[in-house]
C-alpha positions in Angstrom: 62.2 -18.7 33.9 60.9 -17.5 30.5 57.7 -19.6 30.5 56.6 -18.6 34.0 57.6 -15.1 33.4 55.5 -14.8 30.2 52.5 -16.2 32.0 53.0 -13.8 34.8 53.4 -11.0 32.3 50.0 -11.9 30.8 48.4 -11.8 34.3 50.1 -8.5 35.0 48.5 -7.0 31.8 45.1 -8.2 32.7 45.6 -6.9 36.3 46.8 -3.6 34.9 43.8 -2.9 32.7 41.1 -4.7 34.9 40.4 -2.1 37.6 39.8 1.1 35.8 39.9 0.2 32.1 43.2 2.0 31.5 46.8 1.1 32.1 48.4 1.3 35.5 52.0 0.6 36.5 52.5 -3.0 37.5 55.8 -4.7 38.7 56.3 -8.4 39.1 57.8 -9.9 42.2 59.2 -13.3 43.0 60.8 -14.7 46.1 64.2 -16.5 45.7 65.1 -19.2 48.3 68.5 -20.5 48.9 68.4 -23.0 46.1 67.6 -20.2 43.5 70.2 -17.5 44.4 73.0 -18.5 42.0 71.2 -19.9 39.0 68.7 -16.9 38.9 71.7 -14.5 38.7 73.5 -16.5 36.1 70.4 -16.8 34.0 70.0 -13.0 34.1 73.6 -12.4 33.1 73.6 -15.0 30.3 70.4 -13.7 28.7 71.5 -10.1 28.8 71.8 -8.4 25.3 73.9 -5.4 24.3 70.8 -3.2 24.5 70.5 -4.0 28.2 72.7 -3.0 31.1 74.2 -4.9 34.1 74.5 -2.9 37.3 75.7 -4.4 40.5 76.2 -2.9 44.0 77.9 -5.4 46.2 78.9 -5.2 49.8 81.0 -8.4 49.4 82.2 -9.7 46.0 84.7 -12.4 47.1 86.7 -14.1 44.4 86.0 -17.6 45.7 84.0 -20.3 43.9 80.9 -18.2 43.9 82.4 -14.8 43.0 84.8 -16.4 40.5 81.9 -18.1 38.7 79.8 -14.9 38.6 82.7 -12.7 37.4 83.4 -15.3 34.7 79.8 -14.9 33.4 80.1 -11.1 33.7 83.2 -11.2 31.6 81.3 -13.2 28.9 78.5 -10.7 28.9 80.9 -7.8 28.4 82.6 -9.6 25.6 79.2 -10.0 24.0 78.9 -6.2 24.1 76.7 -5.9 27.3 77.6 -2.8 29.4 78.7 -4.0 32.8 79.1 -1.7 35.9 80.4 -3.3 39.0 80.5 -1.2 42.4 82.0 -3.0 45.3 82.4 -1.8 48.9 86.1 -1.2 49.7 86.4 -3.7 52.6 88.0 -7.0 51.3 90.9 -9.2 51.6 93.5 -7.1 49.7 95.4 -4.2 51.3 93.9 -1.4 49.0 91.1 -2.6 46.8 88.8 -5.7 47.5 90.2 -7.2 44.4 94.0 -7.8 44.1 95.8 -5.5 41.7 96.8 -8.3 39.3 93.1 -9.3 38.9 92.1 -5.7 38.1 94.8 -5.5 35.5 93.7 -8.8 34.0 90.1 -7.9 34.0 90.8 -4.6 32.2 92.8 -6.5 29.6 90.3 -9.4 29.0 87.1 -7.4 29.3 87.5 -3.6 29.2 83.7 -3.4 29.0 83.5 -4.4 32.7 83.8 -1.0 34.6 84.9 -1.4 38.2 84.5 1.2 41.0 85.2 1.0 44.7 83.2 2.6 47.6 85.5 3.9 50.3 88.6 1.8 49.7 90.2 0.4 52.9 93.1 2.8 52.5 90.6 5.6 53.1 91.1 5.4 57.0 88.9 8.3 57.7 85.9 6.5 56.3 86.8 2.9 57.4 83.6 2.5 59.4 81.3 3.9 56.7 80.5 0.9 54.4 78.1 0.3 51.5 76.1 -2.5 52.7 73.6 -2.3 49.8 72.8 -5.3 47.7 71.4 -4.6 44.2 71.8 -6.8 41.0 70.3 -5.1 38.1 70.1 -6.7 34.6 67.9 -5.0 32.0 64.3 -5.0 33.3 65.0 -7.3 36.3 66.6 -6.8 39.7 67.5 -9.0 42.5 67.6 -7.4 46.1 67.8 -8.9 49.6 70.3 -10.2 52.1 72.7 -12.0 49.8 76.4 -11.1 49.3 78.5 -12.5 46.6 80.6 -15.2 48.4 80.5 -18.8 49.2 79.0 -18.3 52.7 75.8 -17.1 51.0 75.6 -19.5 48.1 77.0 -22.8 49.5 74.4 -23.5 52.1 76.3 -21.9 55.0 73.8 -19.0 55.6 70.0 -19.0 55.2 69.2 -16.0 52.9 66.2 -14.6 51.3 66.1 -12.4 48.1 63.4 -10.9 45.9 63.5 -10.8 42.1 61.6 -7.8 40.7 60.7 -7.0 37.1 59.3 -4.0 35.7 59.6 -1.1 33.2 62.4 1.3 34.4 61.2 3.9 32.0 58.0 4.3 34.2 58.7 6.7 37.1 56.3 4.7 39.3 58.1 1.4 38.8 60.5 0.2 41.5 63.0 -0.6 38.7 63.1 3.1 38.0 64.0 3.9 41.5 66.7 1.1 41.6 68.5 2.5 38.5 68.4 5.9 40.1 69.8 4.4 43.3 72.7 2.8 41.3 73.5 6.0 39.4 73.5 8.0 42.7 76.2 5.8 44.1 78.2 5.2 40.9 78.6 8.9 40.5 79.1 9.8 44.1 82.3 11.4 45.5 82.6 8.4 47.9 83.6 6.2 45.0 86.9 5.8 43.2 87.9 4.1 40.0 90.9 1.8 40.0 93.3 2.8 37.2 94.7 -0.6 35.9 96.5 1.2 33.1 98.8 2.8 35.7 99.3 -0.3 38.0 102.2 -1.8 36.0 104.2 1.5 36.4 103.7 2.0 40.1 105.4 0.1 42.9 103.1 -1.8 45.2 104.2 -2.0 48.8 102.2 -5.2 49.2 104.0 -6.8 46.2 107.3 -5.6 47.6 106.6 -7.5 50.7 106.0 -10.6 48.5 109.3 -10.3 46.8 108.1 -8.4 43.7 109.2 -4.9 42.8 105.8 -4.1 41.1 103.0 -6.5 40.1 103.5 -10.2 39.8 103.3 -11.1 36.1 102.6 -14.7 37.0 99.4 -13.7 38.9 98.4 -11.5 36.0 98.7 -14.4 33.6 96.8 -16.6 36.0 93.9 -14.3 36.2 93.9 -13.7 32.5 93.7 -17.4 31.9 91.0 -17.9 34.6 88.9 -15.1 33.2 89.0 -16.6 29.7 88.5 -20.2 30.6 85.6 -21.7 28.6 82.2 -22.1 30.2 80.8 -25.1 28.5 77.5 -26.9 29.5 79.1 -29.5 31.7 81.2 -26.9 33.5 78.1 -24.8 34.2 76.1 -27.7 35.5 79.1 -28.7 37.8 79.6 -25.2 39.1 75.9 -24.7 39.7 75.4 -28.0 41.5 78.4 -27.3 43.7 77.1 -23.8 44.6 73.4 -24.0 45.2 71.5 -25.9 47.9 70.8 -29.4 46.5 67.2 -29.7 47.3 66.1 -26.2 48.2 64.0 -25.8 45.1 62.6 -28.1 42.5 62.7 -25.3 39.9 65.6 -23.0 40.6 65.4 -21.2 37.3 61.6 -20.7 37.4 60.5 -18.4 40.2 56.8 -17.9 40.9 56.0 -14.3 39.7 53.3 -12.2 41.4 52.0 -9.0 39.7 51.8 -6.1 42.1 50.6 -2.6 41.4 53.6 -0.2 41.5 51.8 2.0 44.0 52.0 -0.8 46.5 55.8 -1.0 46.1 58.3 1.4 47.7 62.0 1.1 47.2 64.1 2.7 49.9 67.8 3.4 50.3 70.3 5.6 52.0 72.3 8.4 50.4 76.1 7.5 49.9 77.0 9.9 52.8 74.3 8.3 55.1 72.4 11.6 55.6 69.2 11.8 57.6 66.4 10.9 57.2 67.6 7.5 56.0 66.7 3.8 56.3 66.5 4.1 60.1 63.8 6.8 60.1 62.0 4.9 57.4 61.8 1.8 59.6 60.7 3.9 62.7 58.0 5.5 60.5 56.7 2.1 59.5 56.6 0.8 63.0 54.4 3.8 63.9 51.7 2.6 61.6 51.4 -0.8 63.2 48.0 -1.6 64.7 48.2 -5.4 65.5 51.7 -7.1 65.0 55.3 -6.3 64.1 57.4 -9.3 63.0 61.1 -8.8 62.5 63.3 -11.5 61.0 67.0 -10.5 61.3 70.2 -12.1 62.2 71.4 -9.2 64.2 69.1 -7.8 66.9 71.3 -5.2 68.8 68.8 -2.5 68.8 69.7 1.2 69.0 67.8 3.2 71.5 65.2 4.6 68.9 64.4 1.2 67.6 64.0 -0.3 71.0 61.8 2.5 72.3 59.6 2.3 69.3 59.0 -1.5 69.7 58.4 -1.3 73.4 56.0 1.6 73.0 54.1 -0.4 70.4 54.1 -3.3 72.8 52.5 -1.0 75.5 49.9 0.0 73.0 48.9 -3.6 72.7 50.8 -4.5 69.4 52.3 -8.0 69.4 56.0 -7.7 68.6 57.9 -10.8 67.5 61.7 -10.8 66.9 63.3 -13.8 65.2 67.1 -13.8 65.5 69.9 -16.0 64.4 70.9 -18.4 67.2 73.2 -17.1 70.0 75.7 -19.8 69.0 75.8 -18.8 65.3 76.1 -15.1 66.1 78.9 -15.7 68.5 80.7 -17.9 66.2 80.8 -14.9 63.7 81.9 -12.3 66.4 81.7 -13.1 70.2 81.0 -9.4 70.9 77.8 -9.4 68.9 76.6 -12.6 70.6 77.3 -10.9 74.0 75.5 -7.7 73.1 72.4 -9.8 72.0 72.5 -11.9 75.2 72.8 -8.8 77.3 69.6 -7.4 75.7 67.5 -10.5 76.1 66.2 -10.0 79.6 65.0 -6.5 78.9 63.2 -7.4 75.7 61.4 -10.3 77.2 60.4 -8.3 80.3 59.0 -5.7 78.0 56.6 -8.3 76.6 58.4 -8.9 73.3 58.5 -12.4 71.9 62.0 -13.3 71.0 62.7 -16.4 68.9 65.9 -17.9 67.6 66.3 -19.7 64.2 68.0 -23.2 63.9 67.7 -25.6 61.1 68.8 -29.1 60.2 71.7 -27.9 58.2 73.0 -25.8 61.2 73.1 -22.7 59.0 73.1 -19.1 60.3 70.0 -17.2 59.5 70.9 -14.2 57.4 67.6 -13.1 56.0 66.3 -9.6 56.6 62.4 -9.4 56.7 59.8 -7.2 58.4 56.1 -7.9 58.4 53.6 -5.3 59.8 50.0 -6.2 60.5 50.2 -9.3 58.2 50.3 -7.4 55.0 53.1 -4.9 54.8 56.5 -6.4 54.1 60.1 -5.1 54.0 62.9 -7.2 52.5 66.3 -5.8 52.1 69.8 -5.4 53.6 68.9 -3.5 56.8 70.2 -5.1 60.0 68.8 -4.2 63.4 72.1 -3.0 64.7 74.2 0.2 65.1 76.0 -0.3 61.9 73.0 -0.3 59.8 71.3 2.4 61.9 74.2 4.9 62.0 77.0 3.9 59.6 76.3 1.7 56.7 74.2 2.5 53.7 71.2 0.1 53.2 68.5 -0.7 50.6 65.3 -2.6 50.5 61.7 -2.9 49.2 58.4 -2.4 51.0 55.5 -4.4 49.6 51.9 -3.7 50.7 49.8 -6.8 49.9 46.2 -6.1 49.1 43.6 -7.9 51.2 42.6 -10.3 48.5 46.0 -10.4 46.8 48.6 -13.1 46.4 51.3 -12.9 49.0 54.8 -13.8 47.6 56.5 -13.8 51.0 54.1 -15.7 53.3 55.9 -19.0 52.8 59.3 -17.4 53.7 57.8 -16.0 56.9 56.2 -19.3 57.8 59.5 -21.1 57.2 61.6 -18.8 59.5 58.8 -19.1 62.2 58.6 -22.8 61.8 62.3 -23.2 62.3 62.6 -20.9 65.3 61.7 -21.5 68.9 61.0 -19.0 71.7 63.7 -18.1 74.3 61.0 -17.7 77.0 58.1 -19.7 78.4 54.4 -19.0 78.3 54.8 -16.8 81.4 57.4 -14.6 79.8 60.4 -16.1 81.7 63.6 -16.9 80.0 64.2 -20.5 79.5 67.9 -20.3 80.1 70.3 -17.7 81.7 71.9 -15.5 79.1 75.2 -15.5 81.0 75.3 -19.2 81.2 74.4 -19.5 77.5 77.2 -17.2 76.6 79.7 -19.1 78.7 78.6 -22.3 76.8 79.0 -20.8 73.3 82.0 -18.5 73.6 80.7 -15.1 74.5 81.4 -15.3 78.3 84.4 -14.2 80.3 86.1 -11.0 79.1 83.6 -10.5 76.2 81.1 -9.2 78.8 83.2 -6.2 79.5 84.7 -5.7 76.1 81.3 -5.6 74.5 80.2 -2.7 76.8 83.2 -0.6 75.3 82.5 -1.4 71.7 78.8 -1.8 71.5 78.3 1.4 69.5 80.3 -0.2 66.7 78.4 -3.5 66.5 
């Protein structure tokens, strides 16, 4: 990564001084495909110095092979003196926090430099539907944003993701890095966040542990996590873990992304407030659609449009704007949750009748598409966490980056768009008629029967 980044930095400096003879703010952007997701993050963590910071917002941080490996590298960084702050959404496999209590205690003992906070723990029933869906991975002067959560589904070739790596000077107000650090601080210090207190865990009875036959915490589990967090990471172990985690042939140079310098004025980082106040990312998306003159392309796994989004797209279609929606396949959506598949199938006739081109993604590996991209008029991109459903529009906090590519500029995302279009097919024929009946398709993949009626009742929560 260092060589290519150095060359890109030279280009960025030339670019910054070339137009007006004085310095302007320039960030560097690189697309990460599925084969670069893990190794790029580990490289950032391992090169971090005590003078830098590691700041992570994670919707999912599962302690499976992926999350366990990343946490192990974060522990190493903290023990080198690198400040690490990890903020995780409260939904997870455990009854109170997304990490089990014994892991939190062991993490506090082994690496007290890792600070952990939780956004709306699951025990906060009132806010159960309000999730932090943001995805932000900040290390020093570099960030990773996009669609990827920290779990095996994203890193072991089960989902097709797309992330961006962004590098800049966070000390410059105009840099997107500055906005990202502000975003992290806003959430880290918000009243929606709680700090687990591991120093008290051993003194407090845990109802979950009582159900497992322990009066308090399980000392065997604490010892297990302590040993796992301190296990050596030698070169062979790193190579084995990385090979098992990343897509084998997705990239020839997984640690060497292609950097593109872009003027900061052409980048705009967006995010919601922790309390999901208006105007937020939904209004930002609607405002962007209003500017479209020729084409709107949306690549998103969940196309269950709230009325405002659907009305905006249909209005632009009536104005002559070509609207293309690329969805995950009905089969993959239904496999995740049948009601989501049913809601999407219910909407298909109306979308196609409105003149909107709907396509579904399918690749040779049978992965579900999970990337979240928007392209307006061929030059204005969005990449981030926003889904085109009620959860992102109404309940969950989201984040992303808008990129306006100059007419003669390099386009870091054109290959990604081409890939998803190439691996998708239209659900309608040249005359705008559906190729297959949505009801019949649902019956075939598992969203038929009772799901037709259940979905009507719960659509607002999908």
